[in-house]
ZAKOL-564531 format. One record per atom (N, C-alpha, C, O): residue in one letter; x, z, y. Coordinates in nm, 4 decimals. Example, Ala and Ser with C-alpha at 12.3 -4.5 7.8 and 13.67 -1.06 7.14 Angstrom:
> rest, X, Z, Y
> A, 1.3190, 0.7800, -0.5690
> A, 1.2300, 0.7800, -0.4500
> A, 1.3200, 0.7800, -0.3300
> A, 1.4236, 0.8465, -0.3319
> S, 1.2850, 0.7080, -0.2250
> S, 1.3670, 0.7140, -0.1060
> S, 1.2900, 0.7870, 0.0030
> S, 1.3409, 0.8039, 0.1138
END
This chain:
> rest, X, Z, Y
> Y, -2.9253, 3.9621, 2.2499
> Y, -2.9917, 4.0029, 2.1287
> Y, -3.0401, 3.8872, 2.0522
> Y, -3.0145, 3.8720, 1.9327
> N, -3.1192, 3.7955, 2.1314
> N, -3.1811, 3.6835, 2.0709
> N, -3.0894, 3.5837, 2.0141
> N, -3.1174, 3.5223, 1.9112
> A, -2.9774, 3.5661, 2.0814
> A, -2.8766, 3.4616, 2.0269
> A, -2.8174, 3.5175, 1.8956
> A, -2.7892, 3.4407, 1.8035
> R, -2.7985, 3.6496, 1.8867
> R, -2.7448, 3.7065, 1.7671
> R, -2.8501, 3.6903, 1.6550
> R, -2.8153, 3.6543, 1.5425
> M, -2.9814, 3.7174, 1.6865
> M, -3.0798, 3.6960, 1.5909
> M, -3.1005, 3.5571, 1.5343
> M, -3.1265, 3.5313, 1.4168
> I, -3.0850, 3.4694, 1.6360
> I, -3.1053, 3.3361, 1.5958
> I, -2.9811, 3.2849, 1.5091
> I, -2.9978, 3.2096, 1.4131
> A, -2.8682, 3.3262, 1.5452
> A, -2.7524, 3.2940, 1.4597
> A, -2.7620, 3.3487, 1.3120
> A, -2.7194, 3.2851, 1.2156
> E, -2.8233, 3.4749, 1.3031
> E, -2.8279, 3.5413, 1.1617
> E, -2.9423, 3.4481, 1.0862
> E, -2.9355, 3.4327, 0.9643
> R, -3.0345, 3.3942, 1.1545
> R, -3.1348, 3.3341, 1.0831
> R, -3.1275, 3.1846, 1.0655
> R, -3.2147, 3.1231, 1.0041
> S, -3.0119, 3.1212, 1.1256
> S, -3.0012, 2.9825, 1.1333
> S, -2.9987, 2.9033, 0.9987
> S, -3.0304, 2.7847, 0.9896
> S, -2.9579, 2.9814, 0.8962
> S, -2.9641, 2.9195, 0.7558
> S, -3.0939, 2.9498, 0.6803
> S, -3.1183, 2.8972, 0.5717
> W, -3.1692, 3.0285, 0.7354
> W, -3.2906, 3.0662, 0.6665
> W, -3.3820, 2.9460, 0.6546
> W, -3.3763, 2.8613, 0.7438
> P, -3.4707, 2.9294, 0.5472
> P, -3.5733, 2.8298, 0.5347
> P, -3.6818, 2.8726, 0.6376
> P, -3.6896, 2.9881, 0.6792
> A, -3.7573, 2.7813, 0.6724
> A, -3.8712, 2.8069, 0.7794
> A, -3.9752, 2.9021, 0.7206
> A, -4.0371, 2.9818, 0.7911
> D, -3.9927, 2.8901, 0.5833
> D, -4.0981, 2.9803, 0.5338
> D, -4.0524, 3.1347, 0.5437
> D, -4.1312, 3.2278, 0.5603
> K, -3.9258, 3.1458, 0.5320
> K, -3.8825, 3.3032, 0.5358
> K, -3.8897, 3.3412, 0.6791
> K, -3.9285, 3.4552, 0.7046
> I, -3.8579, 3.2622, 0.7747
> I, -3.8637, 3.2953, 0.9180
> I, -4.0148, 3.3269, 0.9517
> I, -4.0463, 3.4254, 1.0186
> R, -4.1065, 3.2362, 0.9005
> R, -4.2464, 3.2608, 0.9239
> R, -4.2969, 3.3880, 0.8591
> R, -4.3736, 3.4627, 0.9199
> D, -4.2568, 3.4122, 0.7420
> D, -4.3001, 3.5396, 0.6818
> D, -4.2419, 3.6700, 0.7531
> D, -4.3103, 3.7716, 0.7648
> E, -4.1158, 3.6606, 0.7982
> E, -4.0713, 3.7688, 0.8825
> E, -4.1548, 3.7901, 1.0054
> E, -4.1925, 3.9028, 1.0377
> F, -4.1838, 3.6818, 1.0742
> F, -4.2546, 3.6806, 1.1978
> F, -4.4082, 3.7425, 1.1673
> F, -4.4629, 3.8197, 1.2461
> I, -4.4616, 3.7034, 1.0583
> I, -4.5998, 3.7518, 1.0348
> I, -4.5908, 3.9077, 0.9902
> I, -4.6807, 3.9848, 1.0235
> Q, -4.4908, 3.9473, 0.9216
> Q, -4.4741, 4.0877, 0.8952
> Q, -4.4532, 4.1760, 1.0071
> Q, -4.5122, 4.2837, 1.0156
> E, -4.3625, 4.1298, 1.1027
> E, -4.3349, 4.2002, 1.2353
> E, -4.4580, 4.1969, 1.3201
> E, -4.4799, 4.2937, 1.3931
> R, -4.5400, 4.0966, 1.3181
> R, -4.6604, 4.0907, 1.4005
> R, -4.7607, 4.1856, 1.3384
> R, -4.8345, 4.2514, 1.4117
> N, -4.7665, 4.1950, 1.2142
> N, -4.8710, 4.2723, 1.1588
> N, -4.8284, 4.4247, 1.1791
> N, -4.9152, 4.5079, 1.2057
> E, -4.7055, 4.4578, 1.1675
> E, -4.6516, 4.5984, 1.1962
> E, -4.6796, 4.6292, 1.3316
> E, -4.7316, 4.7380, 1.3564
> T, -4.6537, 4.5516, 1.4213
> T, -4.6895, 4.5658, 1.5706
> T, -4.8330, 4.6024, 1.5970
> T, -4.8659, 4.7041, 1.6581
> L, -4.9172, 4.5127, 1.5469
> L, -5.0630, 4.5341, 1.5578
> L, -5.1047, 4.6595, 1.5023
> L, -5.1851, 4.7322, 1.5606
> K, -5.0491, 4.6893, 1.3838
> K, -5.0999, 4.8191, 1.3302
> K, -5.0520, 4.9386, 1.4178
> K, -5.1219, 5.0389, 1.4314
> L, -4.9352, 4.9247, 1.4741
> L, -4.9001, 5.0449, 1.5686
> L, -4.9863, 5.0499, 1.6900
> L, -5.0225, 5.1576, 1.7374
> V, -5.0206, 4.9317, 1.7423
> V, -5.1025, 4.9216, 1.8695
> V, -5.2353, 4.9725, 1.8328
> V, -5.2884, 5.0578, 1.9039
> D, -5.2953, 4.9257, 1.7240
> D, -5.4335, 4.9751, 1.6766
> D, -5.4413, 5.1255, 1.6656
> D, -5.5454, 5.1840, 1.6954
> S, -5.3273, 5.1935, 1.6211
> S, -5.3211, 5.3334, 1.6049
> S, -5.3154, 5.4176, 1.7247
> S, -5.3304, 5.5398, 1.7223
> M, -5.2928, 5.3468, 1.8310
> M, -5.2682, 5.4114, 1.9720
> M, -5.3890, 5.4535, 2.0428
> M, -5.4846, 5.3759, 2.0433
> Q, -5.3980, 5.5724, 2.1060
> Q, -5.5070, 5.6068, 2.1814
> Q, -5.4836, 5.5366, 2.3200
> Q, -5.3722, 5.5037, 2.3606
> D, -5.6023, 5.5174, 2.3882
> D, -5.5988, 5.4468, 2.5133
> D, -5.5008, 5.5079, 2.6239
> D, -5.4313, 5.4391, 2.6987
> D, -5.5061, 5.6533, 2.6227
> D, -5.4059, 5.7145, 2.7209
> D, -5.2501, 5.6919, 2.6836
> D, -5.1612, 5.7014, 2.7682
> Q, -5.2284, 5.6629, 2.5559
> Q, -5.0832, 5.6219, 2.5297
> Q, -5.0396, 5.5033, 2.5901
> Q, -4.9189, 5.4861, 2.6072
> L, -5.1242, 5.4164, 2.6260
> L, -5.0809, 5.2897, 2.6896
> L, -5.0125, 5.3250, 2.8352
> L, -4.9330, 5.2457, 2.8857
> D, -5.0430, 5.4313, 2.8906
> D, -4.9868, 5.4802, 3.0221
> D, -4.8381, 5.5490, 3.0034
> D, -4.7640, 5.5763, 3.0978
> L, -4.8104, 5.5702, 2.8755
> L, -4.6737, 5.6429, 2.8653
> L, -4.5634, 5.5524, 2.9045
> L, -4.5805, 5.4330, 2.8799
> A, -4.4608, 5.5866, 2.9574
> A, -4.3546, 5.5173, 3.0123
> A, -4.2294, 5.5473, 2.9556
> A, -4.2080, 5.6585, 2.9073
> M, -4.1268, 5.4392, 2.9573
> M, -3.9977, 5.4553, 2.9160
> M, -3.9135, 5.3832, 3.0087
> M, -3.9656, 5.3094, 3.0924
> N, -3.7790, 5.3986, 3.0012
> N, -3.6863, 5.3115, 3.0759
> N, -3.6276, 5.2029, 2.9881
> N, -3.5514, 5.2256, 2.8941
> H, -3.6691, 5.0832, 3.0263
> H, -3.6180, 4.9628, 2.9673
> H, -3.4821, 4.9389, 3.0159
> H, -3.4578, 4.9538, 3.1357
> P, -3.3794, 4.8981, 2.9218
> P, -3.2483, 4.8833, 2.9698
> P, -3.2268, 4.7755, 3.0753
> P, -3.1328, 4.7871, 3.1539
> R, -3.3138, 4.6654, 3.0814
> R, -3.2886, 4.5755, 3.1768
> R, -3.4090, 4.5571, 3.2825
> R, -3.3891, 4.4952, 3.3870
> R, -3.5350, 4.6131, 3.2517
> R, -3.6418, 4.5939, 3.3298
> R, -3.6858, 4.7286, 3.4015
> R, -3.7783, 4.7297, 3.4827
> G, -3.6161, 4.8387, 3.3679
> G, -3.6447, 4.9638, 3.4386
> G, -3.7713, 5.0164, 3.3798
> G, -3.8183, 4.9718, 3.2752
> R, -3.8255, 5.1129, 3.4500
> R, -3.9471, 5.1836, 3.3984
> R, -4.0610, 5.0971, 3.3773
> R, -4.1066, 5.0226, 3.4640
> M, -4.1100, 5.1101, 3.2483
> M, -4.2249, 5.0335, 3.2078
> M, -4.3250, 5.1271, 3.1129
> M, -4.2848, 5.2084, 3.0298
> T, -4.4442, 5.1018, 3.1393
> T, -4.5450, 5.1591, 3.0492
> T, -4.5625, 5.0878, 2.9226
> T, -4.5214, 4.9725, 2.9099
> V, -4.6227, 5.1520, 2.8266
> V, -4.6552, 5.0950, 2.6985
> V, -4.7291, 4.9569, 2.7222
> V, -4.7012, 4.8522, 2.6639
> E, -4.8197, 4.9726, 2.8095
> E, -4.9117, 4.8493, 2.8387
> E, -4.8274, 4.7370, 2.8870
> E, -4.8389, 4.6225, 2.8433
> Q, -4.7372, 4.7747, 2.9838
> Q, -4.6492, 4.6623, 3.0425
> Q, -4.5639, 4.6088, 2.9291
> Q, -4.5543, 4.4870, 2.9145
> I, -4.4981, 4.6975, 2.8438
> I, -4.4143, 4.6387, 2.7354
> I, -4.4925, 4.5520, 2.6433
> I, -4.4384, 4.4525, 2.5952
> L, -4.6292, 4.5856, 2.6120
> L, -4.7020, 4.4958, 2.5305
> L, -4.7361, 4.3513, 2.6028
> L, -4.7522, 4.2462, 2.5408
> G, -4.7427, 4.3645, 2.7251
> G, -4.7617, 4.2452, 2.8072
> G, -4.6365, 4.1560, 2.7968
> G, -4.6479, 4.0360, 2.7720
> H, -4.5209, 4.2134, 2.8154
> H, -4.3918, 4.1526, 2.8006
> H, -4.3694, 4.0831, 2.6678
> H, -4.3241, 3.9694, 2.6545
> M, -4.4119, 4.1766, 2.5580
> M, -4.3928, 4.1208, 2.4135
> M, -4.4834, 3.9877, 2.4018
> M, -4.4412, 3.8901, 2.3397
> T, -4.5990, 3.9881, 2.4587
> T, -4.6869, 3.8760, 2.4509
> T, -4.6318, 3.7607, 2.5255
> T, -4.6435, 3.6484, 2.4764
> E, -4.5737, 3.7772, 2.6378
> E, -4.5036, 3.6587, 2.7000
> E, -4.3810, 3.6175, 2.6211
> E, -4.3531, 3.4981, 2.6101
> H, -4.3119, 3.7062, 2.5695
> H, -4.1876, 3.6740, 2.4765
> H, -4.2299, 3.5933, 2.3601
> H, -4.1627, 3.4982, 2.3201
> M, -4.3461, 3.6322, 2.3030
> M, -4.3941, 3.5712, 2.1799
> M, -4.4304, 3.4172, 2.2151
> M, -4.3966, 3.3224, 2.1444
> H, -4.5032, 3.4072, 2.3331
> H, -4.5271, 3.2672, 2.3681
> H, -4.4111, 3.1851, 2.3872
> H, -4.4068, 3.0716, 2.3398
> G, -4.3067, 3.2395, 2.4603
> G, -4.1808, 3.1732, 2.4641
> G, -4.1307, 3.1151, 2.3247
> G, -4.0911, 2.9996, 2.3092
> H, -4.1385, 3.2123, 2.2255
> H, -4.0912, 3.1601, 2.0915
> H, -4.1680, 3.0575, 2.0371
> H, -4.1171, 2.9664, 1.9717
> V, -4.3025, 3.0675, 2.0629
> V, -4.3919, 2.9558, 2.0092
> V, -4.3586, 2.8309, 2.0735
> V, -4.3634, 2.7270, 2.0076
> A, -4.3217, 2.8297, 2.2088
> A, -4.2793, 2.7053, 2.2686
> A, -4.1551, 2.6571, 2.2133
> A, -4.1409, 2.5359, 2.1966
> E, -4.0628, 2.7392, 2.1829
> E, -3.9323, 2.7124, 2.1193
> E, -3.9461, 2.6318, 1.9928
> E, -3.8844, 2.5277, 1.9705
> I, -4.0422, 2.6956, 1.9032
> I, -4.0769, 2.6399, 1.7767
> I, -4.1404, 2.5051, 1.7913
> I, -4.1032, 2.4121, 1.7198
> T, -4.2328, 2.4909, 1.8791
> T, -4.2965, 2.3636, 1.9095
> T, -4.1977, 2.2641, 1.9469
> T, -4.1965, 2.1549, 1.8901
> A, -4.1197, 2.2917, 2.0328
> A, -4.0121, 2.2003, 2.0794
> A, -3.9152, 2.1514, 1.9626
> A, -3.8830, 2.0330, 1.9519
> A, -3.8742, 2.2440, 1.8822
> A, -3.7957, 2.2247, 1.7673
> A, -3.8614, 2.1294, 1.6697
> A, -3.8020, 2.0356, 1.6165
> K, -3.9879, 2.1604, 1.6505
> K, -4.0684, 2.0618, 1.5505
> K, -4.0729, 1.9223, 1.5979
> K, -4.0526, 1.8233, 1.5276
> E, -4.1036, 1.9234, 1.7342
> E, -4.1119, 1.7759, 1.8124
> E, -3.9812, 1.7061, 1.7934
> E, -3.9811, 1.5858, 1.7675
> A, -3.8579, 1.7809, 1.8058
> A, -3.7351, 1.7168, 1.8034
> A, -3.6990, 1.6682, 1.6707
> A, -3.6313, 1.5669, 1.6534
> A, -3.7457, 1.7429, 1.5760
> A, -3.7304, 1.7079, 1.4314
> A, -3.7952, 1.5800, 1.3829
> A, -3.7518, 1.5143, 1.2882
> R, -3.8990, 1.5503, 1.4524
> R, -3.9866, 1.4207, 1.4043
> R, -3.9002, 1.2967, 1.4290
> R, -3.9433, 1.1848, 1.4010
END
C-alpha cells in the first residue's frame, strides 16, 4: 500500500503532500474526539496484525506516523 501511495504522489509538490497530510490528520483527530471511551475497546481483525482494538490501532497509527516523519526528515537531509 505505501509503495503505491508513494508512487502516486512522487510528482506532487511538497506543499500538496503536506496539505493532504494535515487534512487526513485533522479528519482522524475529529473521529477520535467523537468517540466514547468504551469504543476504544472495540476490536476488528487487521489483515496482517490479527485482532486489534481501536486503542491498539491508534497506537499503531502513531508509530506509523513517526516512521513517516523520520522518512521526511531523512529526505530533507539528503536534499541538502
